[in-house]
C-alpha positions in Angstrom: -25.0 -29.7 -4.1 -22.8 -26.7 -3.8 -23.2 -23.3 -4.8 -20.1 -21.6 -6.7 -20.0 -18.0 -7.3 -18.6 -16.3 -10.3 -15.2 -14.5 -9.6 -16.1 -11.1 -11.6 -12.4 -10.2 -11.5 -11.3 -13.4 -13.4 -14.4 -13.9 -15.7 -14.5 -12.8 -19.2 -16.6 -12.8 -22.1 -16.0 -11.9 -25.6 -18.1 -11.2 -28.6 -16.3 -11.7 -32.1 -17.6 -10.5 -35.1 -16.9 -9.9 -38.6 -17.5 -6.6 -40.7 -16.8 -5.8 -44.4 -13.0 -4.3 -43.7 -12.0 -6.3 -40.4 -12.8 -8.6 -37.7 -14.4 -7.1 -34.6 -13.6 -8.1 -31.1 -15.1 -6.8 -27.8 -14.4 -8.1 -24.2 -16.1 -7.8 -21.0 -15.1 -8.1 -17.5 -17.4 -8.4 -14.4 -19.2 -11.2 -14.9 -21.5 -12.4 -12.0 -23.4 -15.4 -11.6 -23.6 -18.9 -9.8 -23.5 -22.6 -10.5 -25.2 -25.0 -8.4 -24.0 -28.7 -8.7 -22.3 -31.6 -7.1 -18.8 -32.7 -8.3 -17.9 -36.2 -8.0 -14.4 -37.6 -6.8 -13.3 -37.2 -10.4 -14.1 -33.6 -10.7 -16.9 -34.2 -13.0 -20.4 -33.1 -12.2 -22.6 -35.8 -10.7 -25.4 -35.4 -13.4 -27.7 -37.6 -11.2 -28.1 -34.6 -9.0 -29.7 -31.1 -9.9 -27.4 -28.6 -11.9 -28.2 -24.9 -12.4 -26.4 -21.9 -13.3 -26.8 -18.6 -14.4 -24.4 -15.7 -15.6 -24.6 -12.0 -16.2 -22.5 -9.4 -17.6 -22.9 -5.5 -17.9 -23.1 -4.3 -21.3 -21.1 -1.2 -19.9 -18.3 -3.4 -19.8 -18.1 -4.4 -23.3 -15.2 -2.8 -24.8 -13.5 -2.6 -28.2 -10.1 -1.6 -29.3 -12.0 0.9 -31.3 -14.0 3.6 -29.2 -16.3 4.2 -32.1 -17.1 0.4 -32.4 -17.8 0.4 -28.8 -20.0 3.4 -28.8 -22.0 2.2 -31.6 -22.3 -1.5 -29.9 -23.7 0.0 -26.8 -26.2 2.2 -28.9 -27.3 -0.5 -31.1 -27.9 -2.6 -27.6 -29.7 0.1 -26.0 -27.4 -0.5 -23.0 -29.7 1.9 -20.9 -32.7 -0.1 -21.4 -30.9 -3.3 -21.3 -27.8 -3.1 -18.9 -27.1 -6.6 -19.0 -27.0 -9.7 -21.1 -28.2 -13.2 -18.8 -27.9 -16.6 -19.3 -29.3 -19.4 -17.4 -28.5 -23.2 -17.8 -31.8 -25.1 -17.9 -30.3 -28.6 -18.8 -27.1 -30.5 -19.1 -25.8 -33.6 -20.2 -22.5 -35.5 -20.4 -20.4 -35.2 -24.0 -17.9 -37.3 -25.2 -14.8 -36.4 -22.8 -14.9 -36.0 -19.1 -15.6 -32.3 -18.0 -17.5 -31.9 -21.4 -21.2 -31.1 -21.4 -24.0 -30.2 -23.7 -25.9 -27.6 -22.1 -29.6 -26.0 -22.9 -29.9 -22.5 -21.7 -31.6 -19.2 -22.0 -29.9 -16.0 -23.2 -31.7 -12.8 -22.8 -30.2 -10.0 -24.9 -32.2 -6.8 -25.7 -34.7 -7.9 -23.4 -35.5 -11.1 -25.7 -35.0 -14.4 -24.3 -33.9 -17.0 -26.6 -32.9 -21.0 -25.9 -30.0 -22.3 -27.4 -28.0 -25.5 -27.0 -24.0 -25.5 -26.9 -20.9 -27.0 -25.7 -19.6 -26.1 -22.2 -16.3 -27.4 -20.4 -16.6 -27.3 -16.9 -13.9 -28.8 -14.4 -13.1 -28.4 -10.6 -9.1 -27.8 -10.0 -8.0 -27.0 -6.5 -11.8 -26.4 -5.5 -12.3 -23.7 -8.1 -14.7 -24.1 -11.1 -13.7 -23.1 -14.6 -16.3 -23.2 -16.8 -15.8 -22.1 -20.4 -17.9 -22.1 -23.8 -18.5 -20.7 -27.4 -21.7 -20.3 -29.2 -22.8 -18.5 -32.0 -25.9 -16.1 -32.3 -27.6 -14.1 -35.1 -28.3 -10.7 -33.2 -31.3 -10.3 -35.3 -33.0 -13.1 -33.4 -32.7 -10.6 -30.4 -34.4 -7.8 -32.3 -30.8 -6.1 -33.3 -30.3 -4.9 -36.8 -26.2 -5.1 -37.6 -24.5 -1.9 -37.1 -23.2 -0.1 -39.9 -20.3 2.4 -38.7 -19.8 4.9 -41.5 -18.9 2.7 -44.6 -18.3 -0.4 -42.6 -21.0 -3.3 -42.4 -21.3 -5.6 -39.7 -22.4 -9.4 -40.2 -25.3 -10.3 -38.1 -23.5 -13.6 -36.8 -21.5 -13.1 -33.6 -19.4 -15.5 -31.6 -19.7 -15.3 -27.9 -17.1 -16.9 -25.5 -17.3 -17.2 -21.8 -14.3 -18.0 -19.5 -15.4 -18.3 -15.9 -13.7 -18.9 -12.5 -16.2 -19.5 -9.6 -15.2 -20.1 -6.2 -17.3 -22.3 -3.5 -19.6 -20.5 -1.2 -19.1 -21.1 2.3 
């Protein structure tokens, strides 16, 4: 098994939501974490061997194009008490295409952990792991009421996308 460490400079998370006026787009860099797995000769994960992974991103790195939205989002998340959003892979199985997987894991947001299942694409290219995934979440499941910014109402469903590059540990 090889440990791959997430490169914070090349890895991002985006959170997309909707409001009564316009879409809301926030982006974070500085993701950290690891993926422990074994790849076969085709660059796909050998699922007969253990697979584990975790990702963490700092809430204070979330940025929106609107400073008011950024400030309100951090306030609602309570970034001082909950400075990170964490994810952990607890199970993984092959999906239809090579490099596509169905993963189950835990997301901890605002101190509340919930289990989710979603699709991930994980490939090994030139020694680097590229991992991407997208999932929808209801922020109320994590104890967060959707923000209201002046006359703006924000929907509770958000879509989170991660794009990760990880390098092998020596």
